[in-house]
A tleap script that builds the chain and sets N, CA, C and O, in Angstrom:
source leaprc.protein.ff14SB
mol = sequence {
  NMET HIE THR ASP ARG ALA GLU SER ILE GLY
  VAL SER ALA LEU LEU PHE LEU ALA SER ASP
  PRO ARG ARG ILE GLU ARG PHE LEU ALA LEU
  THR GLY VAL GLU PRO GLY GLN LEU ARG LEU
  GLU SER ARG SER PRO HIE MET LEU ALA ALA
  VAL LEU ASP HIE LEU LEU GLN ASP GLU SER
  LEU LEU LEU VAL PHE CYS THR GLU ASP SER
  ILE PRO PRO GLU ASP ILE SER PRO ALA ARG
  ARG ALA LEU ALA GLU MET VAL GLY GLU MET
  GLY GLU ASP ALA ASP PHE SER CALA
}
set mol.1.N position { 0.852 -1.182 0.000 }
set mol.1.CA position { 0.000 0.000 0.000 }
set mol.1.C position { 0.895 1.242 0.000 }
set mol.1.O position { 1.910 1.288 0.695 }
set mol.2.N position { 0.509 2.232 -0.779 }
set mol.2.CA position { 1.253 3.489 -0.856 }
set mol.2.C position { 1.166 4.213 0.490 }
set mol.2.O position { 0.126 4.181 1.148 }
set mol.3.N position { 2.244 4.856 0.893 }
set mol.3.CA position { 2.285 5.506 2.212 }
set mol.3.C position { 1.265 6.630 2.354 }
set mol.3.O position { 0.733 6.847 3.443 }
set mol.4.N position { 0.988 7.344 1.271 }
set mol.4.CA position { -0.024 8.409 1.356 }
set mol.4.C position { -1.395 7.835 1.706 }
set mol.4.O position { -2.129 8.409 2.510 }
set mol.5.N position { -1.731 6.710 1.105 }
set mol.5.CA position { -3.016 6.064 1.399 }
set mol.5.C position { -3.033 5.555 2.837 }
set mol.5.O position { -4.046 5.685 3.525 }
set mol.6.N position { -1.930 4.978 3.297 }
set mol.6.CA position { -1.849 4.486 4.673 }
set mol.6.C position { -2.015 5.632 5.673 }
set mol.6.O position { -2.733 5.497 6.664 }
set mol.7.N position { -1.353 6.752 5.411 }
set mol.7.CA position { -1.496 7.913 6.291 }
set mol.7.C position { -2.922 8.441 6.275 }
set mol.7.O position { -3.452 8.819 7.319 }
set mol.8.N position { -3.545 8.470 5.111 }
set mol.8.CA position { -4.921 8.941 5.000 }
set mol.8.C position { -5.868 8.060 5.819 }
set mol.8.O position { -6.752 8.569 6.509 }
set mol.9.N position { -5.685 6.752 5.742 }
set mol.9.CA position { -6.511 5.840 6.521 }
set mol.9.C position { -6.265 6.055 8.010 }
set mol.9.O position { -7.208 6.069 8.801 }
set mol.10.N position { -5.002 6.223 8.395 }
set mol.10.CA position { -4.676 6.459 9.801 }
set mol.10.C position { -5.292 7.735 10.342 }
set mol.10.O position { -5.832 7.747 11.448 }
set mol.11.N position { -5.216 8.806 9.572 }
set mol.11.CA position { -5.807 10.080 9.993 }
set mol.11.C position { -7.325 9.947 10.093 }
set mol.11.O position { -7.934 10.443 11.041 }
set mol.12.N position { -7.930 9.281 9.118 }
set mol.12.CA position { -9.381 9.067 9.172 }
set mol.12.C position { -9.766 8.264 10.408 }
set mol.12.O position { -10.780 8.547 11.046 }
set mol.13.N position { -8.964 7.273 10.744 }
set mol.13.CA position { -9.242 6.461 11.930 }
set mol.13.C position { -9.122 7.289 13.206 }
set mol.13.O position { -9.932 7.143 14.121 }
set mol.14.N position { -8.118 8.152 13.269 }
set mol.14.CA position { -7.968 9.017 14.433 }
set mol.14.C position { -9.146 9.981 14.547 }
set mol.14.O position { -9.668 10.188 15.642 }
set mol.15.N position { -9.560 10.557 13.456 }
set mol.15.CA position { -10.721 11.451 13.471 }
set mol.15.C position { -11.987 10.704 13.890 }
set mol.15.O position { -12.826 11.248 14.608 }
set mol.16.N position { -12.118 9.474 13.445 }
set mol.16.CA position { -13.243 8.631 13.849 }
set mol.16.C position { -13.246 8.436 15.364 }
set mol.16.O position { -14.285 8.588 16.006 }
set mol.17.N position { -12.097 8.104 15.936 }
set mol.17.CA position { -12.024 7.932 17.394 }
set mol.17.C position { -12.320 9.244 18.106 }
set mol.17.O position { -13.056 9.271 19.092 }
set mol.18.N position { -11.741 10.331 17.601 }
set mol.18.CA position { -11.892 11.633 18.254 }
set mol.18.C position { -13.315 12.171 18.164 }
set mol.18.O position { -13.692 13.053 18.936 }
set mol.19.N position { -14.105 11.653 17.235 }
set mol.19.CA position { -15.470 12.157 17.068 }
set mol.19.C position { -16.421 11.673 18.172 }
set mol.19.O position { -17.552 12.149 18.269 }
set mol.20.N position { -15.976 10.755 18.979 }
set mol.20.CA position { -16.799 10.208 20.053 }
set mol.20.C position { -15.963 10.170 21.334 }
set mol.20.O position { -14.966 9.451 21.394 }
set mol.21.N position { -16.355 10.932 22.358 }
set mol.21.CA position { -15.552 10.982 23.590 }
set mol.21.C position { -15.262 9.607 24.191 }
set mol.21.O position { -14.169 9.379 24.710 }
set mol.22.N position { -16.218 8.700 24.127 }
set mol.22.CA position { -15.976 7.363 24.694 }
set mol.22.C position { -14.923 6.609 23.910 }
set mol.22.O position { -14.099 5.903 24.491 }
set mol.23.N position { -14.944 6.752 22.605 }
set mol.23.CA position { -13.948 6.059 21.773 }
set mol.23.C position { -12.545 6.574 22.045 }
set mol.23.O position { -11.618 5.789 22.242 }
set mol.24.N position { -12.389 7.894 22.056 }
set mol.24.CA position { -11.048 8.452 22.239 }
set mol.24.C position { -10.553 8.222 23.659 }
set mol.24.O position { -9.364 7.977 23.866 }
set mol.25.N position { -11.444 8.296 24.637 }
set mol.25.CA position { -11.043 8.028 26.016 }
set mol.25.C position { -10.584 6.588 26.180 }
set mol.25.O position { -9.620 6.320 26.897 }
set mol.26.N position { -11.258 5.671 25.527 }
set mol.26.CA position { -10.853 4.259 25.601 }
set mol.26.C position { -9.489 4.068 24.944 }
set mol.26.O position { -8.636 3.360 25.480 }
set mol.27.N position { -9.281 4.690 23.799 }
set mol.27.CA position { -7.979 4.612 23.136 }
set mol.27.C position { -6.880 5.138 24.050 }
set mol.27.O position { -5.842 4.497 24.215 }
set mol.28.N position { -7.110 6.301 24.642 }
set mol.28.CA position { -6.099 6.893 25.522 }
set mol.28.C position { -5.828 5.996 26.730 }
set mol.28.O position { -4.676 5.804 27.121 }
set mol.29.N position { -6.885 5.451 27.316 }
set mol.29.CA position { -6.732 4.599 28.492 }
set mol.29.C position { -5.972 3.313 28.164 }
set mol.29.O position { -5.096 2.895 28.921 }
set mol.30.N position { -6.304 2.700 27.057 }
set mol.30.CA position { -5.673 1.421 26.715 }
set mol.30.C position { -4.235 1.571 26.237 }
set mol.30.O position { -3.419 0.671 26.435 }
set mol.31.N position { -3.920 2.688 25.616 }
set mol.31.CA position { -2.564 2.880 25.089 }
set mol.31.C position { -1.649 3.630 26.046 }
set mol.31.O position { -0.426 3.565 25.920 }
set mol.32.N position { -2.238 4.342 27.000 }
set mol.32.CA position { -1.421 5.150 27.902 }
set mol.32.C position { -0.980 6.468 27.291 }
set mol.32.O position { -0.156 7.177 27.871 }
set mol.33.N position { -1.510 6.799 26.143 }
set mol.33.CA position { -1.179 8.065 25.483 }
set mol.33.C position { -1.896 9.195 26.219 }
set mol.33.O position { -3.076 9.082 26.552 }
set mol.34.N position { -1.188 10.259 26.461 }
set mol.34.CA position { -1.768 11.454 27.071 }
set mol.34.C position { -2.370 12.337 25.975 }
set mol.34.O position { -1.874 12.340 24.849 }
set mol.35.N position { -3.429 13.083 26.289 }
set mol.35.CA position { -4.041 13.949 25.268 }
set mol.35.C position { -3.043 14.897 24.594 }
set mol.35.O position { -3.096 15.086 23.379 }
set mol.36.N position { -2.150 15.483 25.362 }
set mol.36.CA position { -1.160 16.388 24.780 }
set mol.36.C position { -0.218 15.675 23.825 }
set mol.36.O position { 0.153 16.215 22.783 }
set mol.37.N position { 0.162 14.465 24.186 }
set mol.37.CA position { 1.018 13.659 23.316 }
set mol.37.C position { 0.285 13.326 22.018 }
set mol.37.O position { 0.868 13.365 20.935 }
set mol.38.N position { -0.994 13.001 22.144 }
set mol.38.CA position { -1.784 12.698 20.948 }
set mol.38.C position { -1.847 13.906 20.023 }
set mol.38.O position { -1.713 13.768 18.807 }
set mol.39.N position { -2.050 15.085 20.594 }
set mol.39.CA position { -2.088 16.300 19.762 }
set mol.39.C position { -0.753 16.522 19.058 }
set mol.39.O position { -0.725 16.842 17.869 }
set mol.40.N position { 0.349 16.356 19.781 }
set mol.40.CA position { 1.673 16.596 19.200 }
set mol.40.C position { 2.039 15.583 18.119 }
set mol.40.O position { 2.693 15.923 17.133 }
set mol.41.N position { 1.619 14.351 18.311 }
set mol.41.CA position { 2.042 13.273 17.414 }
set mol.41.C position { 0.912 12.775 16.515 }
set mol.41.O position { 1.014 11.694 15.934 }
set mol.42.N position { -0.149 13.542 16.399 }
set mol.42.CA position { -1.351 13.057 15.714 }
set mol.42.C position { -1.122 12.663 14.257 }
set mol.42.O position { -1.881 11.858 13.717 }
set mol.43.N position { -0.110 13.204 13.619 }
set mol.43.CA position { 0.133 12.861 12.216 }
set mol.43.C position { 1.378 12.005 12.032 }
set mol.43.O position { 1.787 11.737 10.902 }
set mol.44.N position { 1.976 11.578 13.125 }
set mol.44.CA position { 3.179 10.753 12.999 }
set mol.44.C position { 2.789 9.324 12.620 }
set mol.44.O position { 1.767 8.818 13.084 }
set mol.45.N position { 3.588 8.680 11.790 }
set mol.45.CA position { 3.284 7.295 11.422 }
set mol.45.C position { 3.171 6.379 12.643 }
set mol.45.O position { 2.350 5.461 12.655 }
set mol.46.N position { 3.980 6.622 13.655 }
set mol.46.CA position { 3.930 5.793 14.861 }
set mol.46.C position { 2.568 5.904 15.543 }
set mol.46.O position { 1.987 4.889 15.927 }
set mol.47.N position { 2.060 7.111 15.698 }
set mol.47.CA position { 0.763 7.304 16.354 }
set mol.47.C position { -0.366 6.762 15.490 }
set mol.47.O position { -1.293 6.133 16.000 }
set mol.48.N position { -0.294 6.999 14.197 }
set mol.48.CA position { -1.341 6.495 13.303 }
set mol.48.C position { -1.359 4.966 13.293 }
set mol.48.O position { -2.426 4.356 13.213 }
set mol.49.N position { -0.186 4.353 13.374 }
set mol.49.CA position { -0.127 2.894 13.473 }
set mol.49.C position { -0.758 2.422 14.778 }
set mol.49.O position { -1.448 1.403 14.796 }
set mol.50.N position { -0.530 3.150 15.868 }
set mol.50.CA position { -1.150 2.798 17.155 }
set mol.50.C position { -2.676 2.875 17.056 }
set mol.50.O position { -3.383 2.038 17.617 }
set mol.51.N position { -3.168 3.871 16.349 }
set mol.51.CA position { -4.616 4.015 16.156 }
set mol.51.C position { -5.158 2.820 15.374 }
set mol.51.O position { -6.184 2.249 15.742 }
set mol.52.N position { -4.474 2.445 14.306 }
set mol.52.CA position { -4.937 1.304 13.523 }
set mol.52.C position { -4.826 0.008 14.313 }
set mol.52.O position { -5.689 -0.862 14.198 }
set mol.53.N position { -3.774 -0.131 15.112 }
set mol.53.CA position { -3.667 -1.295 15.998 }
set mol.53.C position { -4.867 -1.367 16.930 }
set mol.53.O position { -5.433 -2.438 17.152 }
set mol.54.N position { -5.244 -0.231 17.466 }
set mol.54.CA position { -6.397 -0.174 18.371 }
set mol.54.C position { -7.661 -0.665 17.665 }
set mol.54.O position { -8.424 -1.448 18.231 }
set mol.55.N position { -7.881 -0.214 16.447 }
set mol.55.CA position { -9.059 -0.652 15.706 }
set mol.55.C position { -8.993 -2.140 15.381 }
set mol.55.O position { -10.008 -2.835 15.423 }
set mol.56.N position { -7.806 -2.623 15.060 }
set mol.56.CA position { -7.658 -4.039 14.726 }
set mol.56.C position { -7.908 -4.949 15.929 }
set mol.56.O position { -8.184 -6.138 15.768 }
set mol.57.N position { -7.810 -4.386 17.130 }
set mol.57.CA position { -8.065 -5.154 18.350 }
set mol.57.C position { -9.555 -5.282 18.645 }
set mol.57.O position { -9.950 -6.113 19.463 }
set mol.58.N position { -10.384 -4.477 17.997 }
set mol.58.CA position { -11.817 -4.447 18.284 }
set mol.58.C position { -12.581 -4.521 16.962 }
set mol.58.O position { -12.813 -3.504 16.309 }
set mol.59.N position { -12.964 -5.729 16.582 }
set mol.59.CA position { -13.564 -5.936 15.271 }
set mol.59.C position { -14.839 -5.115 15.053 }
set mol.59.O position { -15.056 -4.575 13.968 }
set mol.60.N position { -15.676 -5.025 16.084 }
set mol.60.CA position { -16.913 -4.268 15.895 }
set mol.60.C position { -16.616 -2.789 15.667 }
set mol.60.O position { -17.250 -2.160 14.820 }
set mol.61.N position { -15.670 -2.228 16.403 }
set mol.61.CA position { -15.280 -0.832 16.199 }
set mol.61.C position { -14.657 -0.647 14.820 }
set mol.61.O position { -14.928 0.338 14.134 }
set mol.62.N position { -13.831 -1.592 14.424 }
set mol.62.CA position { -13.206 -1.554 13.107 }
set mol.62.C position { -14.261 -1.523 12.004 }
set mol.62.O position { -14.159 -0.742 11.058 }
set mol.63.N position { -15.264 -2.369 12.133 }
set mol.63.CA position { -16.300 -2.430 11.100 }
set mol.63.C position { -17.150 -1.165 11.061 }
set mol.63.O position { -17.571 -0.736 9.987 }
set mol.64.N position { -17.405 -0.570 12.218 }
set mol.64.CA position { -18.136 0.703 12.241 }
set mol.64.C position { -17.315 1.772 11.520 }
set mol.64.O position { -17.843 2.511 10.689 }
set mol.65.N position { -16.030 1.848 11.839 }
set mol.65.CA position { -15.148 2.819 11.177 }
set mol.65.C position { -15.145 2.610 9.665 }
set mol.65.O position { -15.321 3.556 8.898 }
set mol.66.N position { -14.946 1.370 9.250 }
set mol.66.CA position { -14.868 1.086 7.819 }
set mol.66.C position { -16.173 1.421 7.101 }
set mol.66.O position { -16.160 1.934 5.982 }
set mol.67.N position { -17.278 1.134 7.742 }
set mol.67.CA position { -18.579 1.448 7.143 }
set mol.67.C position { -18.771 2.957 7.034 }
set mol.67.O position { -19.162 3.466 5.983 }
set mol.68.N position { -18.495 3.668 8.128 }
set mol.68.CA position { -18.695 5.128 8.123 }
set mol.68.C position { -17.786 5.838 7.137 }
set mol.68.O position { -18.182 6.836 6.535 }
set mol.69.N position { -16.560 5.328 6.964 }
set mol.69.CA position { -15.601 6.009 6.091 }
set mol.69.C position { -15.466 5.355 4.712 }
set mol.69.O position { -14.620 5.750 3.909 }
set mol.70.N position { -16.300 4.360 4.450 }
set mol.70.CA position { -16.269 3.646 3.161 }
set mol.70.C position { -14.869 3.135 2.823 }
set mol.70.O position { -14.378 3.303 1.707 }
set mol.71.N position { -14.248 2.514 3.807 }
set mol.71.CA position { -12.927 1.925 3.632 }
set mol.71.C position { -13.078 0.413 3.755 }
set mol.71.O position { -13.642 -0.070 4.737 }
set mol.72.N position { -12.593 -0.327 2.791 }
set mol.72.CA position { -12.684 -1.782 2.906 }
set mol.72.C position { -11.894 -2.267 4.139 }
set mol.72.O position { -10.745 -1.866 4.329 }
set mol.73.N position { -12.494 -3.111 4.962 }
set mol.73.CA position { -11.795 -3.592 6.163 }
set mol.73.C position { -10.447 -4.246 5.853 }
set mol.73.O position { -9.518 -4.190 6.659 }
set mol.74.N position { -10.356 -4.857 4.691 }
set mol.74.CA position { -9.098 -5.526 4.344 }
set mol.74.C position { -7.971 -4.539 4.038 }
set mol.74.O position { -6.830 -4.965 3.856 }
set mol.75.N position { -8.251 -3.240 3.976 }
set mol.75.CA position { -7.209 -2.222 3.766 }
set mol.75.C position { -6.520 -1.804 5.064 }
set mol.75.O position { -5.474 -1.158 5.020 }
set mol.76.N position { -7.084 -2.158 6.211 }
set mol.76.CA position { -6.545 -1.661 7.476 }
set mol.76.C position { -5.191 -2.297 7.811 }
set mol.76.O position { -4.253 -1.583 8.165 }
set mol.77.N position { -5.078 -3.598 7.709 }
set mol.77.CA position { -3.796 -4.252 8.017 }
set mol.77.C position { -2.668 -3.801 7.085 }
set mol.77.O position { -1.571 -3.519 7.566 }
set mol.78.N position { -2.896 -3.722 5.768 }
set mol.78.CA position { -1.830 -3.207 4.903 }
set mol.78.C position { -1.452 -1.757 5.236 }
set mol.78.O position { -0.283 -1.384 5.138 }
set mol.79.N position { -2.433 -0.947 5.627 }
set mol.79.CA position { -2.124 0.434 6.016 }
set mol.79.C position { -1.257 0.448 7.265 }
set mol.79.O position { -0.295 1.212 7.349 }
set mol.80.N position { -1.594 -0.393 8.233 }
set mol.80.CA position { -0.803 -0.497 9.460 }
set mol.80.C position { 0.626 -0.940 9.135 }
set mol.80.O position { 1.588 -0.404 9.686 }
set mol.81.N position { 0.758 -1.926 8.233 }
set mol.81.CA position { 2.087 -2.407 7.846 }
set mol.81.C position { 2.890 -1.299 7.176 }
set mol.81.O position { 4.077 -1.135 7.460 }
set mol.82.N position { 2.248 -0.533 6.282 }
set mol.82.CA position { 2.946 0.559 5.602 }
set mol.82.C position { 3.424 1.606 6.604 }
set mol.82.O position { 4.535 2.122 6.480 }
set mol.83.N position { 2.601 1.920 7.584 }
set mol.83.CA position { 3.003 2.873 8.618 }
set mol.83.C position { 4.146 2.308 9.453 }
set mol.83.O position { 5.059 3.038 9.838 }
set mol.84.N position { 4.096 1.006 9.734 }
set mol.84.CA position { 5.172 0.355 10.491 }
set mol.84.C position { 6.494 0.466 9.739 }
set mol.84.O position { 7.536 0.742 10.333 }
set mol.85.N position { 6.440 0.249 8.440 }
set mol.85.CA position { 7.650 0.359 7.630 }
set mol.85.C position { 8.207 1.777 7.647 }
set mol.85.O position { 9.422 1.968 7.603 }
set mol.86.N position { 7.326 2.769 7.710 }
set mol.86.CA position { 7.774 4.166 7.734 }
set mol.86.C position { 8.566 4.484 8.992 }
set mol.86.O position { 9.452 5.338 8.963 }
set mol.87.N position { 8.260 3.808 10.097 }
set mol.87.CA position { 8.974 4.077 11.358 }
set mol.87.C position { 10.007 3.004 11.658 }
set mol.87.O position { 10.580 2.966 12.747 }
set mol.88.N position { 10.242 2.127 10.678 }
set mol.88.CA position { 11.279 1.121 10.832 }
set mol.88.C position { 10.884 -0.078 11.669 }
set mol.88.O position { 11.748 -0.842 12.100 }
set mol.89.N position { 9.592 -0.256 11.907 }
set mol.89.CA position { 9.117 -1.428 12.645 }
set mol.89.C position { 8.465 -2.345 11.635 }
set mol.89.O position { 7.662 -1.907 10.811 }
set mol.90.N position { 8.800 -3.577 11.697 }
set mol.90.CA position { 8.291 -4.518 10.706 }
set mol.90.C position { 7.517 -5.635 11.379 }
set mol.90.O position { 7.737 -5.940 12.551 }
set mol.91.N position { 6.618 -6.237 10.636 }
set mol.91.CA position { 5.932 -7.431 11.084 }
set mol.91.C position { 4.666 -7.155 11.854 }
set mol.91.O position { 4.395 -6.029 12.272 }
set mol.92.N position { 3.895 -8.215 12.032 }
set mol.92.CA position { 2.609 -8.134 12.724 }
set mol.92.C position { 2.782 -7.881 14.211 }
set mol.92.O position { 1.853 -7.396 14.857 }
set mol.93.N position { 3.948 -8.196 14.775 }
set mol.93.CA position { 4.147 -8.080 16.216 }
set mol.93.C position { 4.765 -6.766 16.638 }
set mol.93.O position { 5.086 -6.592 17.814 }
set mol.94.N position { 4.942 -5.834 15.711 }
set mol.94.CA position { 5.515 -4.533 16.067 }
set mol.94.C position { 4.649 -3.868 17.121 }
set mol.94.O position { 3.422 -3.873 17.022 }
set mol.95.N position { 5.291 -3.298 18.129 }
set mol.95.CA position { 4.576 -2.671 19.244 }
set mol.95.C position { 4.400 -1.195 18.958 }
set mol.95.O position { 5.371 -0.450 18.828 }
set mol.96.N position { 3.134 -0.781 18.861 }
set mol.96.CA position { 2.845 0.622 18.591 }
set mol.96.C position { 2.192 1.310 19.766 }
set mol.96.O position { 1.656 2.407 19.614 }
set mol.97.N position { 2.223 0.695 20.932 }
set mol.97.CA position { 1.672 1.412 22.078 }
set mol.97.C position { 2.581 2.603 22.316 }
set mol.97.O position { 3.806 2.476 22.335 }
set mol.98.N position { 1.977 3.735 22.493 }
set mol.98.CA position { 2.753 4.977 22.568 }
set mol.98.C position { 3.298 5.217 23.945 }
set mol.98.O position { 3.974 6.220 24.176 }
savepdb mol mol.pdb
quit
């Protein structure tokens, strides 16, 4: 997947989480990311990969996101991999907790 497309999916996923206080609060709680850190790193490949990891951990949330943003669910893992490659982390086991 092209990196521009991966970043676009990551940003859309972050906006999806941020559009609902419960979603973003859960993301922050589970990842340990502070709100200020999220603001500073919101467009970094590392943070966007963490967002996609979060969605991949919750299939129902992932499907809601994909439906709302008209993104095929099968595009999420390749986008996460492309973001991982951008930050030098490879493989399915790369840790993106911030």
